[in-house]
N, C-alpha and C positions, 0 to 999 in steps of 0.2 A: 504494500500500500504506500502510495506517495502522498506528500503534503502538497496541496495545490492552493494557489491564492485566488480568492474571489474578491474583485474590486467592486466598489459601489460608491455612489455619491448622491447627495440630495441637498438642496438649499432650503433654508427656512425663510419665511417672509418677514419675521422679526425675531429678535433675540429674547425669547421668553421660555421658561421651562416647559410650558404646555406645548408651544410650537416645536421645540426640540423633541419632545416625547412623541408628538404626532408624526414628525418627519422620520424618526427612527423606527416607529411602528410600521410606517408605510414602506420604508426601505427594506427592513428585515422581512416583512411579510412577502415582498416581491422576491427577495433573495431566496427565501425558502421555497416559494412556489416555483420559481424558474430553475432551481437546482435540486431536483428530486433526490431525496435521500439525505439532504443536509439536516443534521440534528446536532444539538450541542454536545452530545457524547463523542462525536467525531471531529470536533473543532479544537485545535490545539491552543489557539489564542486569537484575539482580535485587536488590531491596532486601529485607533480612531483618531483622525485629525480634524481640527476645526480652524476656520479662518480667525484672524485676530478680533473680529467683531462679534464673536460668540463667546459670551462670558457668564451667562445667567445659569447654566446647568452643565453637568457632565453628561454627554451622550451615553457613556457606559452605564450610567444609572438607569436610563430608560431601557437599555437592553437587559439589564438585570431584572428590572420590573416586569419584563416579558417572560421571566422564568429562567433565564440563562444565568443561573447562580454559580455554576462550577467552572465557567470558562474564564481564564485569565484575560483581562482587558487593560489597555492602557490608552489614555487620551493624551494628545499632544497638539501643539499649535503648528499649523501649516506655515511654511515660510511666506512672508508678506511680499509676494511678487506684485509689482505695479500692474494694475489692470486685471488682476485675477478676479474670479467670481466671488462676490461678497456673500457673507452669511452661508457658507458652505461646510457641510459635514462630509468627510470621506472615510471609508472603512476599507480595511484589508483583513479578510477572514482567512485564517490558515486552516484549511480543511483537509483532513486525512481521508482520502478516497481512492478508489481504483479507477476513477474516470481519468481519461487523458486531459491535459490542459485545454485542448481545443473543444472539449465538451462542456466546459465551465461557462456559465452565463453570468457576465458582469452586468451590473445594474446601475444605470445613470438616470435619475428622475428629475422632473421639473426643469429648472434652468441648468442643472448640472449636465444635461445632455450635451451642452456646448463643450464640455471638457473632453469627451471622447465620443463624438458623433457616430463614429463607425461601430461603436458598441451599444449605442442607445437604441432602445426598442422604439419602433415607430407606431 
């Protein structure tokens, strides 16, 4: 079994704990739906980054509130590149799976589709 990375990103409309929680719920529901077999038992860890304008809540807390209590998570700040998408949450899920990397579905939602248009679902 190999460890594969699943990338995902979503933006929030404003920096509030409720908005961050809603965005994380949407992103993870889509990640789970599009990557059949993804369960927390097979996830080694999750890295979450946020842009500098997100300060009201930790996105990892919203993931834990979805029941992902045993998965190690870390939040960090994205580098502040001029012109980058504001109010953006990015995730990298380290998934232990037998699927080849080209069978992994990466999820980019809302305005975050601009980050990787070739991976965004239409």
